[in-house]
C-alpha atoms as a printed R data frame, in Angstrom:
    type eleno elety resid chain resno      x       y       z
1   ATOM     1    CA   VAL     A     1  9.428  45.652   0.885
2   ATOM     2    CA   ASN     A     2 12.547  44.337  -0.948
3   ATOM     3    CA   ASN     A     3 11.006  41.588  -3.310
4   ATOM     4    CA   ARG     A     4 14.367  40.396  -4.024
5   ATOM     5    CA   ALA     A     5 14.672  39.172  -0.291
6   ATOM     6    CA   TYR     A     6 11.713  36.893  -0.826
7   ATOM     7    CA   LYS     A     7 12.712  35.419  -4.250
8   ATOM     8    CA   TYR     A     8 11.931  31.851  -4.457
9   ATOM     9    CA   ASP     A     9 14.871  29.580  -5.190
10  ATOM    10    CA   ARG     A    10 13.184  26.538  -6.932
11  ATOM    11    CA   ALA     A    11 16.608  24.665  -7.363
12  ATOM    12    CA   SER     A    12 17.510  24.789  -3.469
13  ATOM    13    CA   THR     A    13 14.211  23.141  -2.810
14  ATOM    14    CA   MET     A    14 14.339  20.131  -4.983
15  ATOM    15    CA   PRO     A    15 14.731  16.945  -3.119
16  ATOM    16    CA   LYS     A    16 17.961  15.088  -3.656
17  ATOM    17    CA   ASN     A    17 16.861  11.491  -2.209
18  ATOM    18    CA   CYS     A    18 13.113  10.570  -1.931
19  ATOM    19    CA   VAL     A    19 11.577   7.377  -0.698
20  ATOM    20    CA   VAL     A    20  8.098   6.119  -1.730
21  ATOM    21    CA   THR     A    21  6.750   3.068  -0.110
22  ATOM    22    CA   GLY     A    22  4.020   1.019  -1.831
23  ATOM    23    CA   ALA     A    23  5.164   2.266  -5.261
24  ATOM    24    CA   ASN     A    24  4.213  -0.938  -7.182
25  ATOM    25    CA   ARG     A    25  0.801   0.450  -8.213
26  ATOM    26    CA   GLY     A    26 -1.833   3.130  -7.693
27  ATOM    27    CA   ILE     A    27 -0.900   6.215  -6.019
28  ATOM    28    CA   GLY     A    28  2.627   5.197  -4.921
29  ATOM    29    CA   LEU     A    29  3.690   4.313  -8.805
30  ATOM    30    CA   GLY     A    30  2.046   7.543  -9.639
31  ATOM    31    CA   LEU     A    31  4.086   9.675  -7.388
32  ATOM    32    CA   VAL     A    32  7.236   7.801  -8.535
33  ATOM    33    CA   LYS     A    33  6.390   8.535 -12.106
34  ATOM    34    CA   GLU     A    34  5.753  12.174 -11.346
35  ATOM    35    CA   LEU     A    35  9.016  12.578  -9.328
36  ATOM    36    CA   LEU     A    36 10.992  11.143 -12.182
37  ATOM    37    CA   LYS     A    37  9.594  13.657 -14.584
38  ATOM    38    CA   ASN     A    38 11.362  16.311 -12.733
39  ATOM    39    CA   SER     A    39 15.176  16.334 -13.736
40  ATOM    40    CA   GLU     A    40 16.152  18.158 -10.815
41  ATOM    41    CA   VAL     A    41 14.838  15.397  -8.508
42  ATOM    42    CA   GLY     A    42 17.846  13.114  -7.564
43  ATOM    43    CA   GLU     A    43 17.401   9.425  -6.478
44  ATOM    44    CA   VAL     A    44 13.816   7.967  -6.048
45  ATOM    45    CA   PHE     A    45 13.876   4.865  -3.802
46  ATOM    46    CA   ALA     A    46 10.512   3.021  -4.571
47  ATOM    47    CA   THR     A    47  9.579   0.332  -2.358
48  ATOM    48    CA   THR     A    48  7.513  -2.876  -3.109
49  ATOM    49    CA   ARG     A    49  6.717  -5.916  -1.046
50  ATOM    50    CA   HIS     A    50  7.376  -8.284  -4.086
51  ATOM    51    CA   LEU     A    51  9.462  -7.088  -7.018
52  ATOM    52    CA   SER     A    52  8.178 -10.116  -8.960
53  ATOM    53    CA   LYS     A    53  4.405  -8.397  -8.683
54  ATOM    54    CA   SER     A    54  5.717  -5.216  -9.860
55  ATOM    55    CA   PRO     A    55  5.898  -5.048 -13.539
56  ATOM    56    CA   GLU     A    56  5.095  -1.445 -14.101
57  ATOM    57    CA   LEU     A    57  7.430  -0.244 -11.684
58  ATOM    58    CA   ARG     A    58 10.314  -2.567 -13.201
59  ATOM    59    CA   ALA     A    59  9.519  -1.167 -16.648
60  ATOM    60    CA   ILE     A    60 10.429   2.226 -15.628
61  ATOM    61    CA   LYS     A    61 13.823   3.069 -17.329
62  ATOM    62    CA   ASP     A    62 15.441   5.828 -15.417
63  ATOM    63    CA   SER     A    63 18.915   5.559 -13.614
64  ATOM    64    CA   ARG     A    64 17.555   7.754 -10.729
65  ATOM    65    CA   LEU     A    65 15.029   4.968  -9.769
66  ATOM    66    CA   ILE     A    66 16.211   2.400  -7.155
67  ATOM    67    CA   VAL     A    67 13.692  -0.334  -6.265
68  ATOM    68    CA   VAL     A    68 13.975  -1.729  -3.001
69  ATOM    69    CA   GLU     A    69 11.905  -4.741  -1.757
70  ATOM    70    CA   MET     A    70 10.393  -3.920   1.683
71  ATOM    71    CA   ASP     A    71  7.136  -5.171   3.464
72  ATOM    72    CA   VAL     A    72  6.089  -2.597   5.876
73  ATOM    73    CA   GLU     A    73  4.515  -5.206   8.146
74  ATOM    74    CA   ASN     A    74  7.743  -6.995   8.808
75  ATOM    75    CA   ASP     A    75 10.485  -5.361  10.886
76  ATOM    76    CA   GLU     A    76 13.398  -7.344   9.301
77  ATOM    77    CA   SER     A    77 12.345  -6.275   5.886
78  ATOM    78    CA   ILE     A    78 12.228  -2.726   7.166
79  ATOM    79    CA   ARG     A    79 15.549  -2.809   8.519
80  ATOM    80    CA   LYS     A    80 17.342  -4.342   5.359
81  ATOM    81    CA   ALA     A    81 15.503  -1.768   3.397
82  ATOM    82    CA   ALA     A    82 16.793   0.981   5.594
83  ATOM    83    CA   GLN     A    83 20.333  -0.329   5.553
84  ATOM    84    CA   LYS     A    84 20.249  -0.549   1.809
85  ATOM    85    CA   ILE     A    85 19.012   2.909   1.271
86  ATOM    86    CA   GLY     A    86 21.410   4.223   3.990
87  ATOM    87    CA   LYS     A    87 24.448   2.816   2.363
88  ATOM    88    CA   TRP     A    88 23.172   4.421  -1.087
89  ATOM    89    CA   VAL     A    89 22.506   8.058   0.403
90  ATOM    90    CA   GLY     A    90 25.324   8.067   3.261
91  ATOM    91    CA   SER     A    91 25.546  11.106   5.097
92  ATOM    92    CA   GLU     A    92 23.159  13.085   2.601
93  ATOM    93    CA   GLY     A    93 20.170  11.082   4.157
94  ATOM    94    CA   ILE     A    94 16.554  11.198   2.425
95  ATOM    95    CA   ASP     A    95 14.908  14.408   1.984
96  ATOM    96    CA   PHE     A    96 11.276  12.970   2.271
97  ATOM    97    CA   LEU     A    97  9.528   9.808   2.635
98  ATOM    98    CA   ILE     A    98  6.096   9.230   1.333
99  ATOM    99    CA   ASN     A    99  4.536   6.300   3.223
100 ATOM   100    CA   ASN     A   100  1.937   5.024   1.050
101 ATOM   101    CA   ALA     A   101  2.178   1.362   1.820
102 ATOM   102    CA   GLY     A   102 -0.313  -0.534   3.969
């Protein structure tokens, strides 16, 4: 077996665009912080129902963090958030979604 054929290429597996819902506290906030620790991760879209009630999320100073208001129980809110994220990522899309809200 040629071990080189199975070499793990870490750079090619790092996500470019990630979305984390319910990112204002708890597990969601922790996931956002962990993603941002990795310099190879691209943009992290963190959703929160109320930006005004998300002081820890707002305190994160990283140019890769994009905070988006979204209420997962409101279809119009979801549509607006999807449009905003879609405009940002364009044809690249998102690599993964962590649906932590609700």
